[in-house]
N, C-alpha and C positions, 0 to 999 in steps of 0.2 A: 105520163111524163116521168114518174119515178122509175118505171121499168127501163126507159131509155138511159136515165142517169145510172142506174144499177149496172146495165150492160156496158156502158162506157167505162165505168170505174173498174169493173171486172176485167175488161180487155186491157186497160192500162196496166193494172197490177200484173196480170198474166204476162204480158209482153215486155214490160219495162223493168219490173222488179224480179219476177220469177224466171224471166227469159224462156217462157214456154209458148209454144204454138198450139198447144192442146187445150187451151182454156184455163180458167180459174178452177182449181180442184177442191176448194173448200166451200163449206156452207156460207151463205152471206152473213150469218151472225157469228162466224168464227173470229175470235179475238186475234188480231195481228200480233200483239205482244205475247200473249200466252202460247201461241203456236209458232212463234219465231218466223212469222211471214215477212215482217218488215222490221227494220232497225230505225234508229233516229234519223239517219240521212234519208231513208226512204220516206219517212213522214214528211220531210221538207219537199221531196219530189211530189208527193201526193198533194200537198198544199199548193204548190206551183201549178200542177196539173188542174186542180179544181178551179183555181183562179183564172187560168188561161183558157181552159176548155169550156167552162160554164159561165165565164164572164162575171164572176162575183169577187168581192174583196173579203179576204180572211184576215181578221185582226189577230195580232199576236195572242191576245187573251182567249181566242177561240181555238187555238191549237192545243187541244186537250184530248185525252183518250175518249171522252164522251162523244166527240165528234169524228175522230180519226182512228178508231181501233177496230173497225170492221167495215165491210162493204155496206152493210145495212146502216151503220151509223153515218158513214159518209153520204150515202144516198139521202137519208133523212135531213142531214145538215144542209146539203146543197139544195134540196127541195124547199126547205124552210127559208133559206137565204133568197132564193129566186122569188118566192112568194111574198117576201117583205121588201123587195127592192123597189 
């Protein structure tokens, strides 16, 4: 299940944020902020994607770097939310 989440997140970032058809070029634990991969507007795009694509609700208090600063963190966050729904 987590591998499917990881692949969907990687695909979304690659196509929607990086405008790349060659896939996501960073390691899954690469910090979005430290590497300049996303900006604050992109974080909101990621939140909307996660909510719509995975059918979960992200509270405002959950929009923090611990949840949305890497593919690995988003994957763990979504997996955790799905398992507690």
